[in-house]
Structures are given as structure tokens and as C-alpha cells.
C-alpha positions as CSV (number, residue, x, y, z in Angstrom):
1,X,17.9,-20.1,-21.9
2,X,20.3,-18.1,-19.8
3,X,19.5,-14.7,-18.5
4,X,22.0,-11.9,-19.0
5,X,24.4,-11.8,-16.1
6,X,25.7,-8.3,-16.6
7,X,24.3,-5.6,-18.9
8,X,25.2,-2.0,-19.1
9,X,25.0,0.2,-22.1
10,X,27.9,2.3,-20.8
11,X,30.4,-0.5,-21.2
12,X,31.3,-2.3,-24.4
13,X,31.5,-5.9,-23.3
14,X,29.0,-8.5,-22.1
15,X,29.3,-11.2,-19.4
16,X,26.9,-14.2,-20.0
17,X,26.5,-17.3,-17.9
18,X,27.2,-20.6,-19.6
19,X,27.2,-24.1,-18.1
20,X,29.4,-25.3,-15.2
21,X,29.7,-21.9,-13.5
22,X,31.6,-20.5,-16.4
23,X,31.0,-17.1,-18.0
24,X,31.2,-16.0,-21.7
25,X,32.9,-12.6,-21.9
26,X,32.8,-11.0,-25.3
27,X,33.5,-7.7,-27.1
28,X,33.9,-6.5,-30.6
29,X,35.4,-3.5,-32.3
30,X,36.5,-2.2,-35.7
31,X,38.7,0.7,-36.6
32,X,40.3,2.4,-39.5
33,X,44.0,1.6,-39.5
34,X,45.7,4.9,-38.5
35,X,49.4,4.0,-38.9
36,X,51.3,2.4,-41.7
37,X,52.8,-0.7,-40.1
38,X,50.7,-2.0,-37.2
39,X,52.4,-5.4,-36.9
40,X,49.0,-6.9,-36.3
41,X,49.9,-10.6,-36.2
42,X,52.9,-10.0,-33.8
43,X,50.7,-8.1,-31.3
44,X,48.0,-10.8,-31.5
45,X,50.6,-13.5,-30.7
46,X,51.9,-11.5,-27.7
47,X,48.3,-11.3,-26.5
48,X,48.0,-15.1,-26.5
49,X,45.7,-15.3,-29.5
50,X,45.8,-15.3,-33.3
51,X,44.0,-13.5,-36.1
52,X,41.7,-16.0,-37.8
53,X,39.7,-15.9,-41.0
54,X,36.1,-16.9,-41.5
55,X,34.4,-13.6,-40.8
56,X,34.7,-11.1,-43.6
57,X,33.6,-7.5,-43.9
58,X,33.6,-5.9,-47.4
59,X,34.4,-2.2,-47.2
60,X,35.9,0.4,-49.5
61,X,38.4,1.4,-46.8
62,X,40.9,-0.8,-44.9
63,X,39.6,-1.8,-41.5
64,X,41.2,-3.6,-38.6
65,X,39.2,-5.2,-35.8
66,X,37.3,-8.3,-34.8
67,X,35.7,-10.1,-31.9
68,X,37.4,-11.1,-28.6
69,X,35.9,-14.0,-26.7
70,X,36.8,-15.8,-23.5
71,X,35.1,-18.4,-21.4
72,X,36.4,-18.2,-17.8
73,X,35.5,-19.0,-14.2
74,X,34.5,-16.2,-11.9
75,X,38.0,-16.0,-10.4
76,X,39.5,-14.9,-13.7
77,X,37.6,-11.7,-14.4
78,X,36.8,-8.6,-12.4
79,X,33.4,-7.1,-12.5
80,X,33.8,-3.3,-13.1
81,X,31.4,-2.3,-10.4
82,X,32.9,-2.4,-7.0
83,X,34.9,0.8,-6.4
84,X,34.7,2.3,-2.9
85,X,35.3,5.8,-1.4
86,X,39.0,6.0,-0.7
87,X,40.1,4.1,-3.8
88,X,42.4,5.9,-6.3
89,X,42.3,6.0,-10.1
90,X,45.3,4.7,-11.9
91,X,46.0,5.4,-15.6
92,X,48.4,3.1,-17.4
93,X,49.2,5.0,-20.6
94,X,49.6,8.7,-21.4
95,X,47.0,10.6,-23.4
96,X,47.5,12.2,-26.8
97,X,47.8,9.2,-29.1
98,X,45.0,10.0,-31.5
99,X,46.0,13.7,-31.7
100,X,49.6,12.7,-32.4
101,X,48.5,10.5,-35.3
102,X,46.1,13.1,-36.7
103,X,48.6,15.9,-36.5
104,X,51.3,13.8,-38.1
105,X,49.1,13.1,-41.1
106,X,48.4,16.8,-41.4
107,X,52.2,17.3,-41.4
108,X,52.7,14.7,-44.1
109,X,50.0,16.3,-46.3
110,X,51.3,19.8,-45.4
111,X,47.6,20.7,-44.9
112,X,46.4,24.2,-44.1
113,X,45.7,23.1,-40.5
114,X,49.3,22.0,-40.1
115,X,50.7,25.2,-41.6
116,X,48.4,27.6,-39.8
117,X,47.7,26.0,-36.5
118,X,50.4,23.5,-35.7
119,X,53.7,24.9,-36.9
120,X,53.6,27.8,-34.4
121,X,53.5,25.2,-31.6
122,X,55.7,22.3,-32.8
123,X,58.5,21.6,-35.2
124,X,58.5,18.8,-37.7
125,X,61.2,17.0,-35.8
126,X,59.3,17.2,-32.5
127,X,56.1,16.1,-34.3
128,X,57.9,13.0,-35.7
129,X,59.1,12.2,-32.1
130,X,55.6,12.7,-30.7
131,X,54.2,10.4,-33.4
132,X,56.8,7.7,-32.7
133,X,56.1,7.8,-29.0
134,X,52.3,7.5,-29.7
135,X,52.9,4.6,-32.0
136,X,55.0,2.8,-29.3
137,X,52.3,3.5,-26.7
138,X,49.5,2.2,-29.0
139,X,51.5,-1.0,-29.8
140,X,51.9,-1.8,-26.1
141,X,49.5,-4.4,-24.9
142,X,47.4,-3.9,-21.7
143,X,48.0,-7.5,-20.8
144,X,50.4,-7.0,-17.9
145,X,48.2,-4.1,-16.6
146,X,45.2,-6.4,-16.6
147,X,47.0,-9.3,-14.9
148,X,48.3,-7.2,-12.1
149,X,44.7,-6.0,-11.3
150,X,44.0,-9.5,-9.9
151,X,47.1,-9.5,-7.7
152,X,46.5,-6.0,-6.3
153,X,42.8,-6.1,-5.7
154,X,41.5,-3.7,-8.4
155,X,37.8,-3.0,-8.0
156,X,36.8,-1.5,-11.3
157,X,38.4,-0.8,-14.7
158,X,37.8,0.5,-18.2
159,X,40.0,1.1,-21.2
160,X,40.5,4.7,-22.4
161,X,39.7,5.0,-26.1
162,X,37.1,6.8,-28.1
163,X,35.3,8.7,-25.3
164,X,38.5,10.1,-23.8
165,X,39.6,9.6,-20.2
166,X,36.7,11.6,-18.7
167,X,34.1,10.0,-21.0
168,X,35.2,6.5,-20.1
169,X,35.4,7.5,-16.4
170,X,31.8,8.6,-16.6
171,X,30.7,5.3,-18.2
172,X,32.5,3.4,-15.5
173,X,31.2,5.5,-12.7
174,X,27.7,5.0,-14.0
175,X,27.7,1.2,-13.2
176,X,29.2,1.4,-9.7
177,X,27.2,-0.3,-6.9
178,X,28.1,2.3,-4.4
179,X,27.1,6.0,-4.7
180,X,30.5,7.3,-5.6
181,X,32.0,10.1,-7.7
182,X,35.2,9.7,-9.7
183,X,37.3,12.9,-9.6
184,X,40.3,13.2,-11.9
185,X,43.0,15.7,-10.9
186,X,45.9,14.8,-13.2
187,X,46.2,14.1,-16.9
188,X,49.5,12.6,-18.2
189,X,50.0,13.7,-21.8
190,X,52.7,12.8,-24.3
191,X,55.2,15.7,-24.3
192,X,54.1,18.5,-26.7
193,X,50.6,17.0,-27.2
194,X,48.8,19.3,-24.7
195,X,50.3,22.5,-26.1
196,X,49.5,21.3,-29.6
197,X,45.9,20.6,-28.7
198,X,45.4,24.1,-27.4
199,X,46.2,25.5,-30.9
200,X,43.2,23.6,-32.3
201,X,39.5,23.6,-32.0
202,X,38.1,22.9,-28.5
203,X,37.2,19.3,-29.4
204,X,40.9,18.6,-29.6
205,X,41.9,20.1,-26.2
206,X,43.4,17.4,-24.0
207,X,42.5,19.2,-20.8
208,X,38.9,18.4,-21.5
209,X,39.8,14.7,-21.1
210,X,37.2,14.0,-23.8
211,X,39.5,13.7,-26.8
212,X,39.6,10.3,-28.4
213,X,42.5,8.0,-27.7
214,X,43.5,5.0,-29.8
215,X,44.7,1.8,-28.0
216,X,44.8,3.8,-24.8
217,X,45.6,2.5,-21.3
218,X,43.5,1.2,-18.5
219,X,41.7,3.5,-16.0
220,X,41.6,1.4,-12.8
221,X,39.9,2.0,-9.4
222,X,42.2,0.3,-6.8
223,X,42.7,0.6,-3.1
224,X,45.0,3.5,-2.3
225,X,47.4,1.3,-0.2
226,X,47.9,-1.0,-3.2
227,X,48.3,1.6,-5.9
228,X,52.0,2.4,-5.5
229,X,52.9,-1.3,-5.6
230,X,50.7,-1.8,-8.6
231,X,52.5,1.0,-10.5
232,X,55.9,-0.3,-9.4
233,X,55.2,-3.9,-10.5
234,X,53.8,-2.8,-13.9
235,X,56.9,-0.7,-14.5
236,X,59.1,-3.7,-13.7
237,X,57.2,-5.9,-16.2
238,X,57.1,-3.6,-19.2
239,X,59.2,-0.5,-18.4
240,X,56.5,2.1,-18.7
241,X,55.1,4.6,-16.3
242,X,51.6,4.7,-14.8
243,X,50.0,7.5,-12.7
244,X,47.6,8.0,-10.0
245,X,45.2,10.5,-11.7
246,X,42.3,10.8,-9.3
247,X,40.2,9.5,-6.5
248,X,36.9,7.8,-5.8
249,X,34.9,9.8,-3.3
250,X,31.5,9.5,-1.7
251,X,29.0,11.4,-3.9
252,X,28.6,14.9,-2.3
253,X,25.0,15.0,-3.4
254,X,22.5,12.5,-4.9
255,X,23.0,14.2,-8.3
256,X,26.7,13.4,-8.1
257,X,26.2,9.7,-7.5
258,X,27.8,7.5,-10.2
259,X,29.3,10.4,-12.1
260,X,32.9,11.5,-13.0
261,X,34.3,15.0,-13.1
262,X,37.6,16.9,-13.5
263,X,39.1,18.6,-10.5
264,X,39.2,22.4,-10.5
265,X,42.9,22.1,-9.8
266,X,43.7,19.9,-12.8
267,X,47.4,19.1,-13.4
268,X,48.8,18.4,-16.8
269,X,51.9,16.0,-16.7
270,X,54.2,16.1,-19.7
271,X,55.4,12.6,-20.4
272,X,58.8,12.5,-22.1
273,X,58.9,10.6,-25.4
274,X,61.9,8.5,-24.5
275,X,60.0,7.2,-21.4
276,X,57.6,5.3,-23.7
277,X,59.1,2.0,-24.7
């Protein structure tokens, strides 16, 4: 019997020793399809895998998802626990994807929420553009972003999905070896998404950084001196922007250790739709 090598309820994967100094890394996820044409097979092939049968879930609604499994030596994965004071936080995709999809569906249905809350903030033409940018962002793999982490010495990482940027930052901070605090001071949002979010209930407000994302980017703790080069190299590989969105600092008090927070001087960055490719 092998003991569990790494276990943390805050993270959604497991790392388990197998024989010959290899590790089994595994995660699973299921999700309601939220766009009409996800090109599932094409994206899987780009990721270096394929969608296989053999495991079937019966459900009255269409689901997409499955299990991802890899068996690798220690050199091929990065434990998400080693951030240090002075590191910066890099985000590789803009926020606002799930809000864009939800609002687009409200528009298609001409729901009361769309008519009463959204139309004062955004036109149908701009809503369609926002939705298209969100779809392109969601369809973009995190493959290059992950590969470059090894080259540039990243020390910790999480994806940004259902818990929002701050929620996932909190989960990541909670498993750090050092007594650090993650402080986020910038939030890149798809153009128009932030203003749209402020017209809705507080749970949708993007400046809380707790709104769910779908197929979001990576939030990476990386040495400050390597961050600019990381962002440049990623842009050269896939043509999309990334941003330094915060810092890793020594925990000011014991209560702040292994936590994450928003800066009191939070900056919202509007990301043009045509910059998402």
C-alpha cells in the first residue's frame, strides 16, 4: 500500500506515489455544456489526449467532463506549495467568461433580467461581441501556460474556475509551506463585463473576484524577475495577454498566514475583445 503523497481539500487533484519513483496525478470534473458548439474532440487532440468511451453517466441533462490522469516523474510536475515572499501572481486569462455566457443566454431568451438589468448597460451587438470573446477564451488551452511554468521557475499554481480568482487564490494560499499572504491588486476583465456585473446582484460583481469562471486561466506564483519574460513568451506562443495581478507577501500577522485578499486599491483592467484570439 502506498501512502498519499499530497492531500489537500482546497485543491482538486491528487498526487499519489506509484512504483519506480513515478507519481499518479489525477483529477475529474463534470460540467453542463454552456455553449452550442464546444468542438470537444478538437480541443482534446490539441491537449495531446482523446475522448474515450467506457465510462458512462446517465443524466437527463447534457454533461461534458471526465477524468484526467497522468503518470510522471518528479521533474514533470510542480507541487503548488512553494511560493515565497517577493513572488508575483500572474493570471493568464481575463475574467468574465461565465457572466458573458449567462447574460448572452438571457439576451437570447429576452428574459426580464436582460430587459430590466442588462439593456441599460450593454447593447445586443456588444453583448454578442463579449460572448464571442468569452468563447474564444474558454476554448483556449492552458497547455502553453503550464509548459512555460517549468521553464520560468513557477512555485505554485491553480486554475481559476468555479470559486473565482479570489476563491482559488485562497485555496492555493492555504497549502503554502511558507507563512505568506496573496494580495491581488488588479483584475483583468473582458471589456464590458465589469460594468454589466455591477447592474446585477452582488454575487455577480466581478470586483469581488468570487464570481465563477468557466475554463479560466492559471493563477501562478512566480519569481518577480521571471514574470515579465514568462508573459512575453506566452504571448509569443499563443498571441494572448497575461497580467501580473498581485504579489506574495510575508503574512503581516499569524491570522493572515496562508490567506488571500484583495488590495484596497484594486484596479479593473478592461480587456478588448479583439485581443482574445
